[in-house]
Short mmCIF file of the C-alpha atoms (twelve columns), coordinates in Angstrom:
data_MODEL
# 
_entry.id   MODEL 
# 
loop_
_atom_site.group_PDB 
_atom_site.id 
_atom_site.type_symbol 
_atom_site.label_atom_id 
_atom_site.label_alt_id 
_atom_site.label_comp_id 
_atom_site.label_asym_id 
_atom_site.label_seq_id 
_atom_site.Cartn_x 
_atom_site.Cartn_y 
_atom_site.Cartn_z 
_atom_site.pdbx_PDB_model_num 
ATOM 1   C CA . MET A 1   0.000   0.000  0.000   1 
ATOM 2   C CA . PRO A 2   1.298   3.503  -0.777  1 
ATOM 3   C CA . GLN A 3   2.618   5.324  2.259   1 
ATOM 4   C CA . LEU A 4   3.114   9.011  2.880   1 
ATOM 5   C CA . TYR A 5   6.464   10.068 1.533   1 
ATOM 6   C CA . PRO A 6   9.033   11.319 4.054   1 
ATOM 7   C CA . ALA A 7   8.703   14.911 5.202   1 
ATOM 8   C CA . ILE A 8   10.798  17.205 3.037   1 
ATOM 9   C CA . GLU A 9   11.647  20.871 3.318   1 
ATOM 10  C CA . PRO A 10  11.266  23.372 0.478   1 
ATOM 11  C CA . TYR A 11  14.403  24.041 -1.519  1 
ATOM 12  C CA . GLU A 12  13.048  27.388 -2.690  1 
ATOM 13  C CA . HIS A 13  10.392  29.807 -1.469  1 
ATOM 14  C CA . GLY A 14  9.352   33.406 -1.817  1 
ATOM 15  C CA . MET A 15  6.628   36.029 -1.875  1 
ATOM 16  C CA . LEU A 16  5.040   36.828 -5.220  1 
ATOM 17  C CA . GLU A 17  3.507   40.241 -5.829  1 
ATOM 18  C CA . VAL A 18  0.076   39.729 -7.373  1 
ATOM 19  C CA . GLY A 19  -1.316  43.257 -7.266  1 
ATOM 20  C CA . GLU A 20  -3.582  45.298 -5.006  1 
ATOM 21  C CA . GLY A 21  -0.906  45.173 -2.318  1 
ATOM 22  C CA . ASN A 22  -1.070  41.365 -2.034  1 
ATOM 23  C CA . LEU A 23  1.939   39.097 -1.589  1 
ATOM 24  C CA . VAL A 24  1.386   35.369 -2.097  1 
ATOM 25  C CA . TYR A 25  3.681   32.891 -0.349  1 
ATOM 26  C CA . TRP A 26  4.985   30.021 -2.493  1 
ATOM 27  C CA . GLU A 27  7.444   27.178 -2.076  1 
ATOM 28  C CA . THR A 28  8.907   24.366 -4.151  1 
ATOM 29  C CA . CYS A 29  10.157  21.022 -2.917  1 
ATOM 30  C CA . GLY A 30  11.268  17.686 -4.294  1 
ATOM 31  C CA . ASN A 31  13.330  17.359 -7.475  1 
ATOM 32  C CA . PRO A 32  14.008  20.647 -9.324  1 
ATOM 33  C CA . ARG A 33  14.098  18.633 -12.566 1 
ATOM 34  C CA . GLY A 34  11.070  16.512 -11.730 1 
ATOM 35  C CA . LYS A 35  7.529   16.550 -13.043 1 
ATOM 36  C CA . ALA A 36  5.895   19.862 -12.085 1 
ATOM 37  C CA . ALA A 37  2.782   19.793 -9.901  1 
ATOM 38  C CA . VAL A 38  0.910   22.592 -8.138  1 
ATOM 39  C CA . VAL A 39  -1.304  22.093 -5.080  1 
ATOM 40  C CA . LEU A 40  -4.454  24.166 -4.579  1 
ATOM 41  C CA . HIS A 41  -5.582  24.053 -0.969  1 
ATOM 42  C CA . GLY A 42  -9.128  24.141 0.312   1 
ATOM 43  C CA . GLY A 43  -11.172 26.438 2.480   1 
ATOM 44  C CA . PRO A 44  -10.977 28.847 0.810   1 
ATOM 45  C CA . GLY A 45  -8.523  30.119 3.380   1 
ATOM 46  C CA . SER A 46  -6.959  26.935 4.761   1 
ATOM 47  C CA . GLY A 47  -3.425  27.422 3.449   1 
ATOM 48  C CA . CYS A 48  -1.039  24.654 2.442   1 
ATOM 49  C CA . THR A 49  0.533   22.276 4.961   1 
ATOM 50  C CA . PRO A 50  3.523   19.914 5.096   1 
ATOM 51  C CA . TRP A 51  1.043   17.046 4.579   1 
ATOM 52  C CA . HIS A 52  0.522   18.202 0.996   1 
ATOM 53  C CA . ARG A 53  4.233   17.769 0.255   1 
ATOM 54  C CA . ARG A 54  4.148   14.161 1.404   1 
ATOM 55  C CA . LEU A 55  1.678   13.069 -1.286  1 
ATOM 56  C CA . PHE A 56  4.441   13.200 -3.906  1 
ATOM 57  C CA . ASP A 57  7.557   11.139 -4.580  1 
ATOM 58  C CA . PRO A 58  10.276  13.760 -3.994  1 
ATOM 59  C CA . GLU A 59  12.507  12.113 -6.577  1 
ATOM 60  C CA . ALA A 60  9.834   12.263 -9.273  1 
ATOM 61  C CA . TYR A 61  8.129   15.609 -8.652  1 
ATOM 62  C CA . ARG A 62  8.862   19.296 -8.483  1 
ATOM 63  C CA . VAL A 63  6.012   20.236 -6.137  1 
ATOM 64  C CA . VAL A 64  4.755   23.805 -5.933  1 
ATOM 65  C CA . LEU A 65  2.665   24.862 -2.939  1 
ATOM 66  C CA . PHE A 66  1.272   28.306 -2.298  1 
ATOM 67  C CA . ASP A 67  -1.065  30.012 0.143   1 
ATOM 68  C CA . GLN A 68  -3.952  31.705 -1.629  1 
ATOM 69  C CA . ARG A 69  -4.537  35.406 -1.035  1 
ATOM 70  C CA . ASN A 70  -4.820  36.627 2.571   1 
ATOM 71  C CA . CYS A 71  -4.272  33.267 4.284   1 
ATOM 72  C CA . GLY A 72  -1.428  31.065 5.475   1 
ATOM 73  C CA . ARG A 73  1.834   32.966 5.010   1 
ATOM 74  C CA . SER A 74  0.440   35.323 2.383   1 
ATOM 75  C CA . THR A 75  -0.032  38.976 3.262   1 
ATOM 76  C CA . PRO A 76  -1.927  41.005 4.250   1 
ATOM 77  C CA . HIS A 77  -3.588  38.364 6.422   1 
ATOM 78  C CA . ALA A 78  -7.365  38.146 6.703   1 
ATOM 79  C CA . SER A 79  -7.150  37.801 10.487  1 
ATOM 80  C CA . ALA A 80  -6.460  41.550 10.633  1 
ATOM 81  C CA . PRO A 81  -9.760  43.464 10.656  1 
ATOM 82  C CA . ASP A 82  -8.417  46.127 8.321   1 
ATOM 83  C CA . THR A 83  -7.439  43.633 5.614   1 
ATOM 84  C CA . ASP A 84  -9.670  44.399 2.654   1 
ATOM 85  C CA . LEU A 85  -10.808 41.245 0.845   1 
ATOM 86  C CA . ALA A 86  -12.293 43.091 -2.135  1 
ATOM 87  C CA . SER A 87  -9.608  41.824 -4.528  1 
ATOM 88  C CA . ASN A 88  -9.769  38.265 -3.207  1 
ATOM 89  C CA . ASN A 89  -11.959 36.481 -5.735  1 
ATOM 90  C CA . THR A 90  -11.850 33.460 -7.998  1 
ATOM 91  C CA . ALA A 91  -10.754 35.335 -11.113 1 
ATOM 92  C CA . ASN A 92  -7.799  36.822 -9.256  1 
ATOM 93  C CA . LEU A 93  -6.832  33.458 -7.751  1 
ATOM 94  C CA . ILE A 94  -6.767  31.970 -11.256 1 
ATOM 95  C CA . ALA A 95  -4.563  34.856 -12.355 1 
ATOM 96  C CA . ASP A 96  -2.299  34.289 -9.332  1 
ATOM 97  C CA . ILE A 97  -1.816  30.622 -10.269 1 
ATOM 98  C CA . GLU A 98  -0.877  31.537 -13.821 1 
ATOM 99  C CA . ARG A 99  1.449   34.309 -12.639 1 
ATOM 100 C CA . LEU A 100 3.185   31.825 -10.345 1 
ATOM 101 C CA . ARG A 101 3.610   29.330 -13.200 1 
ATOM 102 C CA . GLU A 102 5.221   32.025 -15.319 1 
ATOM 103 C CA . HIS A 103 7.403   33.179 -12.414 1 
ATOM 104 C CA . LEU A 104 8.736   29.631 -11.946 1 
ATOM 105 C CA . ARG A 105 9.151   29.170 -15.715 1 
ATOM 106 C CA . ILE A 106 7.083   26.013 -15.788 1 
ATOM 107 C CA . GLU A 107 5.644   25.103 -19.188 1 
ATOM 108 C CA . ARG A 108 2.931   22.705 -17.992 1 
ATOM 109 C CA . TRP A 109 2.073   21.241 -14.644 1 
ATOM 110 C CA . MET A 110 -0.206  18.772 -12.962 1 
ATOM 111 C CA . VAL A 111 -2.903  20.480 -10.903 1 
ATOM 112 C CA . VAL A 112 -3.957  18.938 -7.585  1 
ATOM 113 C CA . GLY A 113 -6.871  20.375 -5.624  1 
ATOM 114 C CA . GLY A 114 -9.036  19.317 -2.707  1 
ATOM 115 C CA . SER A 115 -12.461 20.568 -1.621  1 
ATOM 116 C CA . TRP A 116 -12.565 24.276 -2.580  1 
ATOM 117 C CA . GLY A 117 -9.224  23.586 -4.260  1 
ATOM 118 C CA . SER A 118 -10.958 21.198 -6.660  1 
ATOM 119 C CA . THR A 119 -13.332 23.977 -7.752  1 
ATOM 120 C CA . LEU A 120 -10.364 26.298 -8.223  1 
ATOM 121 C CA . ALA A 121 -8.457  23.584 -10.108 1 
ATOM 122 C CA . LEU A 122 -11.351 23.143 -12.536 1 
ATOM 123 C CA . ALA A 123 -11.667 26.892 -13.030 1 
ATOM 124 C CA . TYR A 124 -7.945  27.247 -13.717 1 
ATOM 125 C CA . ALA A 125 -7.770  24.214 -16.018 1 
ATOM 126 C CA . GLU A 126 -10.739 25.374 -18.063 1 
ATOM 127 C CA . ARG A 127 -9.136  28.804 -18.410 1 
ATOM 128 C CA . TYR A 128 -5.648  27.472 -19.237 1 
ATOM 129 C CA . PRO A 129 -6.048  23.878 -20.507 1 
ATOM 130 C CA . ASN A 130 -2.802  24.000 -22.479 1 
ATOM 131 C CA . ARG A 131 -0.894  24.595 -19.251 1 
ATOM 132 C CA . VAL A 132 -2.315  21.536 -17.445 1 
ATOM 133 C CA . SER A 133 -0.886  18.046 -17.937 1 
ATOM 134 C CA . GLU A 134 -3.133  16.113 -15.511 1 
ATOM 135 C CA . ILE A 135 -5.653  16.871 -12.768 1 
ATOM 136 C CA . ILE A 136 -6.113  15.188 -9.387  1 
ATOM 137 C CA . LEU A 137 -9.155  16.206 -7.340  1 
ATOM 138 C CA . PHE A 138 -10.340 15.061 -3.932  1 
ATOM 139 C CA . GLY A 139 -13.424 15.939 -1.905  1 
ATOM 140 C CA . VAL A 140 -14.773 17.045 -5.257  1 
ATOM 141 C CA . THR A 141 -16.680 20.317 -5.522  1 
ATOM 142 C CA . THR A 142 -17.578 22.048 -8.780  1 
ATOM 143 C CA . GLY A 143 -18.768 25.502 -7.714  1 
ATOM 144 C CA . ARG A 144 -22.470 25.000 -8.353  1 
ATOM 145 C CA . HIS A 145 -24.702 27.195 -6.223  1 
ATOM 146 C CA . LYS A 146 -26.477 24.200 -4.718  1 
ATOM 147 C CA . GLU A 147 -23.133 22.968 -3.414  1 
ATOM 148 C CA . PHE A 148 -22.483 26.167 -1.465  1 
ATOM 149 C CA . ASP A 149 -26.061 26.095 -0.165  1 
ATOM 150 C CA . TRP A 150 -25.701 22.453 0.887   1 
ATOM 151 C CA . SER A 151 -22.805 23.178 3.228   1 
ATOM 152 C CA . PHE A 152 -23.615 26.694 4.357   1 
ATOM 153 C CA . ARG A 153 -27.289 27.527 3.882   1 
ATOM 154 C CA . GLY A 154 -29.044 24.651 5.589   1 
ATOM 155 C CA . GLY A 155 -28.570 21.673 3.289   1 
ATOM 156 C CA . LEU A 156 -26.764 19.754 6.018   1 
ATOM 157 C CA . ARG A 157 -29.188 20.897 8.717   1 
ATOM 158 C CA . ASP A 158 -31.207 17.661 8.717   1 
ATOM 159 C CA . LEU A 159 -28.051 15.601 9.300   1 
ATOM 160 C CA . PHE A 160 -26.608 17.933 11.960  1 
ATOM 161 C CA . PRO A 161 -29.610 19.665 13.549  1 
ATOM 162 C CA . ASP A 162 -27.954 20.443 16.891  1 
ATOM 163 C CA . ASP A 163 -24.823 21.835 15.256  1 
ATOM 164 C CA . TRP A 164 -26.877 23.894 12.812  1 
ATOM 165 C CA . ASN A 165 -29.033 25.312 15.593  1 
ATOM 166 C CA . ARG A 166 -25.909 26.328 17.509  1 
ATOM 167 C CA . LEU A 167 -24.628 28.127 14.422  1 
ATOM 168 C CA . ARG A 168 -27.969 29.871 13.946  1 
ATOM 169 C CA . ASP A 169 -28.450 30.724 17.625  1 
ATOM 170 C CA . ALA A 170 -25.027 32.384 17.796  1 
ATOM 171 C CA . VAL A 171 -26.249 35.317 15.682  1 
ATOM 172 C CA . PRO A 172 -28.616 38.032 16.927  1 
ATOM 173 C CA . ALA A 173 -32.277 37.004 16.824  1 
ATOM 174 C CA . ALA A 174 -33.101 39.593 14.167  1 
ATOM 175 C CA . MET A 175 -30.610 37.949 11.771  1 
ATOM 176 C CA . ARG A 176 -31.566 34.283 12.239  1 
ATOM 177 C CA . ASP A 177 -34.254 34.027 9.584   1 
ATOM 178 C CA . GLY A 178 -32.213 35.668 6.822   1 
ATOM 179 C CA . ASP A 179 -29.165 34.434 4.937   1 
ATOM 180 C CA . ILE A 180 -26.955 32.853 7.608   1 
ATOM 181 C CA . VAL A 181 -23.853 33.436 5.493   1 
ATOM 182 C CA . ASP A 182 -24.585 37.126 5.139   1 
ATOM 183 C CA . ALA A 183 -25.211 37.328 8.893   1 
ATOM 184 C CA . TYR A 184 -21.816 35.858 9.690   1 
ATOM 185 C CA . TYR A 185 -20.129 37.989 7.054   1 
ATOM 186 C CA . ARG A 186 -21.455 41.076 8.875   1 
ATOM 187 C CA . LEU A 187 -20.480 39.806 12.318  1 
ATOM 188 C CA . LEU A 188 -16.973 38.906 11.155  1 
ATOM 189 C CA . ASN A 189 -16.502 42.450 9.934   1 
ATOM 190 C CA . ASP A 190 -17.995 44.133 13.012  1 
ATOM 191 C CA . PRO A 191 -15.911 46.906 14.629  1 
ATOM 192 C CA . ASP A 192 -16.149 45.086 17.992  1 
ATOM 193 C CA . ALA A 193 -13.335 42.519 18.312  1 
ATOM 194 C CA . SER A 194 -15.315 40.355 20.749  1 
ATOM 195 C CA . ILE A 195 -18.203 40.074 18.283  1 
ATOM 196 C CA . ARG A 196 -15.798 39.093 15.509  1 
ATOM 197 C CA . GLU A 197 -14.139 36.438 17.637  1 
ATOM 198 C CA . ARG A 198 -17.423 34.884 18.815  1 
ATOM 199 C CA . ALA A 199 -18.594 34.710 15.207  1 
ATOM 200 C CA . ALA A 200 -15.346 33.102 14.028  1 
ATOM 201 C CA . LEU A 201 -15.531 30.519 16.816  1 
ATOM 202 C CA . ALA A 202 -19.163 29.662 16.049  1 
ATOM 203 C CA . TRP A 203 -18.507 29.426 12.312  1 
ATOM 204 C CA . CYS A 204 -15.458 27.197 12.704  1 
ATOM 205 C CA . THR A 205 -17.282 24.976 15.195  1 
ATOM 206 C CA . TRP A 206 -19.870 24.351 12.466  1 
ATOM 207 C CA . GLU A 207 -17.071 23.688 9.978   1 
ATOM 208 C CA . SER A 208 -15.652 21.133 12.431  1 
ATOM 209 C CA . ALA A 209 -18.848 19.077 12.601  1 
ATOM 210 C CA . THR A 210 -19.072 17.714 9.071   1 
ATOM 211 C CA . PRO A 211 -15.692 16.617 7.561   1 
ATOM 212 C CA . ALA A 212 -14.907 13.412 9.448   1 
ATOM 213 C CA . TRP A 213 -16.503 9.984  9.136   1 
ATOM 214 C CA . PRO A 214 -17.805 9.044  11.563  1 
ATOM 215 C CA . PRO A 215 -18.533 12.639 12.616  1 
ATOM 216 C CA . VAL A 216 -16.878 14.076 15.696  1 
ATOM 217 C CA . SER A 217 -18.038 16.857 17.986  1 
ATOM 218 C CA . GLY A 218 -16.266 19.948 19.189  1 
ATOM 219 C CA . LEU A 219 -13.804 22.367 17.645  1 
ATOM 220 C CA . SER A 220 -11.289 20.812 15.254  1 
ATOM 221 C CA . PRO A 221 -7.668  21.211 16.403  1 
ATOM 222 C CA . ARG A 222 -6.832  23.205 13.287  1 
ATOM 223 C CA . PHE A 223 -9.207  25.962 14.440  1 
ATOM 224 C CA . ARG A 224 -7.640  26.422 17.880  1 
ATOM 225 C CA . ASP A 225 -5.429  29.235 16.623  1 
ATOM 226 C CA . PRO A 226 -7.564  32.416 16.813  1 
ATOM 227 C CA . ALA A 227 -5.778  34.054 13.867  1 
ATOM 228 C CA . PHE A 228 -6.284  31.006 11.665  1 
ATOM 229 C CA . ARG A 229 -9.980  30.663 12.444  1 
ATOM 230 C CA . MET A 230 -10.610 34.382 11.958  1 
ATOM 231 C CA . ALA A 231 -8.942  34.435 8.547   1 
ATOM 232 C CA . PHE A 232 -10.627 31.177 7.553   1 
ATOM 233 C CA . ALA A 233 -14.113 32.321 8.568   1 
ATOM 234 C CA . ARG A 234 -13.729 35.733 6.906   1 
ATOM 235 C CA . ILE A 235 -12.507 34.276 3.602   1 
ATOM 236 C CA . VAL A 236 -15.044 31.442 3.471   1 
ATOM 237 C CA . THR A 237 -18.016 33.704 4.133   1 
ATOM 238 C CA . HIS A 238 -16.640 36.232 1.641   1 
ATOM 239 C CA . TYR A 239 -16.583 33.534 -1.062  1 
ATOM 240 C CA . VAL A 240 -19.827 31.783 -0.183  1 
ATOM 241 C CA . ARG A 241 -21.700 35.089 0.005   1 
ATOM 242 C CA . HIS A 242 -20.801 35.638 -3.673  1 
ATOM 243 C CA . TYR A 243 -21.057 31.986 -4.787  1 
ATOM 244 C CA . ALA A 244 -17.329 32.344 -5.537  1 
ATOM 245 C CA . TRP A 245 -18.242 34.731 -8.379  1 
ATOM 246 C CA . LEU A 246 -19.098 31.711 -10.520 1 
ATOM 247 C CA . GLU A 247 -22.145 31.530 -12.731 1 
ATOM 248 C CA . ASP A 248 -24.242 28.556 -11.624 1 
ATOM 249 C CA . ASN A 249 -23.119 25.291 -13.266 1 
ATOM 250 C CA . SER A 250 -20.474 27.132 -15.297 1 
ATOM 251 C CA . LEU A 251 -17.637 24.724 -14.512 1 
ATOM 252 C CA . PRO A 252 -19.461 21.481 -15.413 1 
ATOM 253 C CA . ARG A 253 -20.744 23.247 -18.515 1 
ATOM 254 C CA . GLY A 254 -17.185 24.253 -19.410 1 
ATOM 255 C CA . ALA A 255 -15.792 20.725 -19.006 1 
ATOM 256 C CA . PRO A 256 -15.260 20.220 -22.785 1 
ATOM 257 C CA . ALA A 257 -12.203 22.466 -22.359 1 
ATOM 258 C CA . ILE A 258 -10.524 19.737 -20.261 1 
ATOM 259 C CA . ALA A 259 -11.848 16.749 -22.232 1 
ATOM 260 C CA . ASP A 260 -8.341  15.679 -23.274 1 
ATOM 261 C CA . ILE A 261 -6.715  16.117 -19.857 1 
ATOM 262 C CA . PRO A 262 -6.319  12.887 -17.838 1 
ATOM 263 C CA . GLY A 263 -7.763  13.062 -14.358 1 
ATOM 264 C CA . ILE A 264 -8.282  11.134 -11.147 1 
ATOM 265 C CA . MET A 265 -10.970 12.059 -8.619  1 
ATOM 266 C CA . VAL A 266 -10.906 10.660 -5.081  1 
ATOM 267 C CA . ASN A 267 -13.992 10.931 -2.866  1 
ATOM 268 C CA . GLY A 268 -15.039 9.413  0.428   1 
ATOM 269 C CA . ARG A 269 -18.239 7.400  0.217   1 
ATOM 270 C CA . PHE A 270 -19.548 9.227  3.287   1 
ATOM 271 C CA . ASP A 271 -18.282 12.677 2.356   1 
ATOM 272 C CA . LEU A 272 -21.050 14.859 3.765   1 
ATOM 273 C CA . GLN A 273 -19.502 18.147 2.659   1 
ATOM 274 C CA . ALA A 274 -19.021 16.993 -0.935  1 
ATOM 275 C CA . PRO A 275 -21.346 14.047 -1.628  1 
ATOM 276 C CA . ILE A 276 -20.062 11.598 -4.230  1 
ATOM 277 C CA . GLY A 277 -22.934 12.513 -6.550  1 
ATOM 278 C CA . TRP A 278 -21.108 15.752 -7.331  1 
ATOM 279 C CA . ALA A 279 -18.078 13.808 -8.553  1 
ATOM 280 C CA . TYR A 280 -20.377 11.527 -10.573 1 
ATOM 281 C CA . ASP A 281 -21.912 14.585 -12.205 1 
ATOM 282 C CA . LEU A 282 -18.470 15.872 -13.149 1 
ATOM 283 C CA . LYS A 283 -17.373 12.514 -14.513 1 
ATOM 284 C CA . SER A 284 -20.442 12.453 -16.776 1 
ATOM 285 C CA . VAL A 285 -19.091 15.529 -18.590 1 
ATOM 286 C CA . TRP A 286 -15.390 14.615 -18.196 1 
ATOM 287 C CA . PRO A 287 -15.258 10.945 -19.196 1 
ATOM 288 C CA . ARG A 288 -11.477 10.782 -19.257 1 
ATOM 289 C CA . ALA A 289 -11.374 11.237 -15.489 1 
ATOM 290 C CA . LYS A 290 -11.254 8.165  -13.265 1 
ATOM 291 C CA . LEU A 291 -13.377 8.253  -10.116 1 
ATOM 292 C CA . VAL A 292 -12.140 6.414  -7.018  1 
ATOM 293 C CA . ILE A 293 -14.666 5.975  -4.201  1 
ATOM 294 C CA . VAL A 294 -13.116 5.367  -0.788  1 
ATOM 295 C CA . ASP A 295 -15.320 3.377  1.575   1 
ATOM 296 C CA . HIS A 296 -15.486 4.277  5.277   1 
ATOM 297 C CA . ALA A 297 -14.229 7.818  4.606   1 
ATOM 298 C CA . GLY A 298 -15.696 11.301 4.686   1 
ATOM 299 C CA . HIS A 299 -14.377 14.684 3.540   1 
ATOM 300 C CA . ASP A 300 -11.248 14.702 5.686   1 
ATOM 301 C CA . ALA A 301 -8.396  13.964 3.281   1 
ATOM 302 C CA . SER A 302 -6.079  12.969 6.129   1 
ATOM 303 C CA . ASN A 303 -8.101  9.742  6.350   1 
ATOM 304 C CA . ALA A 304 -5.526  7.003  5.740   1 
ATOM 305 C CA . SER A 305 -7.443  5.414  2.867   1 
ATOM 306 C CA . ILE A 306 -7.978  8.721  1.049   1 
ATOM 307 C CA . THR A 307 -4.318  9.600  1.532   1 
ATOM 308 C CA . GLU A 308 -3.385  6.201  0.127   1 
ATOM 309 C CA . GLU A 309 -5.455  6.795  -3.013  1 
ATOM 310 C CA . LEU A 310 -4.009  10.268 -3.506  1 
ATOM 311 C CA . ILE A 311 -0.475  8.869  -3.341  1 
ATOM 312 C CA . ARG A 312 -1.508  6.104  -5.720  1 
ATOM 313 C CA . ALA A 313 -2.760  8.828  -8.103  1 
ATOM 314 C CA . THR A 314 0.438   10.902 -7.960  1 
ATOM 315 C CA . ASN A 315 2.482   7.732  -8.466  1 
ATOM 316 C CA . GLU A 316 0.383   6.799  -11.485 1 
ATOM 317 C CA . PHE A 317 0.927   10.143 -13.156 1 
ATOM 318 C CA . ALA A 318 4.641   9.905  -12.384 1 
ATOM 319 C CA . GLY A 319 4.706   6.633  -14.303 1 
ATOM 320 C CA . LYS A 320 5.377   4.552  -11.203 1 
ATOM 321 C CA . PRO A 321 3.877   1.059  -10.821 1 
# 
């Protein structure tokens, strides 16, 4: 069975100017002469982690990781209340990816994306198909409006009624019957720091309820850092409020642009954040992609079986048995 590759440190890193005062952190690791691959993290707002590096054979790959605008090590950071997110949108993230490719003088690269990163990977690949050699997606999302509504506007309420009620009850009574995302967006941008922090904690507690299978209760360890959860909550609500600036169903409809690009999609059978039907829908318009369903797994990609399939996928595209 494929195992996580040993932890490796970047051999190169930097901050890329992408406009509007934004600096995007990037790093490369592995073999400088290896097959190029770029990782698009989820959230939006999660940032890349050392775990992402370990999905790739360091002898075979030149792996590029970067933190999307205003999160991770990129600046300015969304945890600061005066950080303006107006320029943080899907079109600009696509432009940032392409600017990074040009900066690193990479002709074509494999694109790997999970959760929100899979939506961003599709958007980038459809915009620049000639720059993409292969695509690996996991926890597959495609940017349809119903997908955002499923996770953030009550679709999961019937499966997690107590958690949903806690999310709803944490906003003022006058805001509970409107758009919950818009309510949290307002609270997270309130002048009062205590209001912002309570909103970030409530939002990230909801985000903690649904990824794992079987589900677990309480705040996920990754949200214990107040700066991380504030940036994460601000960026997610910013994107969801605007449906990521994507016309409904535009990415599945644009799939002919990637018809000739090989792909592998990995999804947990019990992924409650990104049900496997979404990946099936994408495969129906992207037949060249292979869909791998992982039993006894949810949305959390650190699940050992999902990790195993992701490593199997990177090995396959590296030409390894």
